[in-house]
N, C-alpha and C positions, 0 to 999 in steps of 0.2 A: 704716700711713702714718707717715712720719717727722714728727718734731717741727717741722722747718723748713717742711714743706709745710703743716701745720696752722696754723702762725703766719702763713704767707703768705696762706692762705685767710681767716683771721680779719682780716688787714689789708685784704684786698680787700673783704670784707663790710662792715667798718667804713667804708671809703672810700665805697662805694656808698651806705650808709645816710646818711652825712654829706652827700653830694651830693644825695640825695633830700630830706633835711630842708632844706638850703639852698634848693633849688628850690621847695619848698613854701612856705617863708617868703617868698621873693621873689614868688611868684605871689599870695600872700594880701595882701601889702603894696603891690603894683604899682598898685592902684586900678582894675583892670578895663581893658577895651579903650578906646582913645582915640577919641573922637568917636562912640561908640555911645550910643544912647538906652537908659537903664535902664528895663526893664519888669518888674523883680522886685517882688513884693509888699512892703509896708512892714515885714512881720514878719521877713523874712530877706533878706540880701543875696545877690547872685548867686554870690559867692565861697563862701559856706557851702553853697549848693545844689550847686555843682560839687565841693566837698570831700566832701559827703555822697554824691554819685554815685560819686566815686573810691573812697571807703571801701566802698560797697555792692558795686561790681564787684570790687575787690581781695579783699575778705573772702569773697565767694561763690566767686571763682576759687580761692582758697587752700583753702577748705573742700571744694570739688568735687574738687580735686586729691588731697587727703587721702582723701576718700571713694572715689574711683576707684582709688587705689592699693590700699586694703585690699580693696574688693570685687572688683577685677580679679584680684588675687592669689588670693583665695578662689575666684573663678569658674574660674580656670585650674586650680587644684588639684582642684576638684570635677569639671571636665570631663576631667581626665586619668584619673580613676577611672571616671567614668560619662559617656561622650560624649553620651548622650541629654539631658543637662542643659544643652546649649548655649543653647537658647531662653530658658530661665529665667534663666540667668546673664547673657545679654545684656540682658534686661529690667532686672535689678537694677543692672547697671553703667550702663545708660541713665538710670535714676532718679537715680543719684548724679551723673550729668552734668547733670541738670536743675537742680541747685542753682545752677550757674553761669548758666544761662539766666534763672533768677528774679532773680539779682543784676543781670544785664544789663538786664532789663526795668525794674527799679527805678531803675537808673542813667539810662536813657533818659527815664523819667518826670521825674526830678529835673533833668536837663539841659533838658527842655522847660519847666520852671518857672523856670529861671535867666534 
């Protein structure tokens, strides 16, 4: 890959990260929905609950993606040598995908509390 393509990709990544950070700061300082009745508990605001839900879902999705990448590659390599391992390989890849489901459940619980 040429140096110019790498620099361009780094610039795109930095721009997206800056836009996401700007959006996050704007969302946290906007003061919530207009005209909505706040039902959040006194210990945490709805903004922090929503931020926690976003972190839970994003972290679990990234973790599941990494896990599926490694287990999927290993499963394909094992199945190319021994095709009878298909069932076991699919179960292991499915367990790695379960990480994202756990994060989604936690996110839904946190949004319900917001």
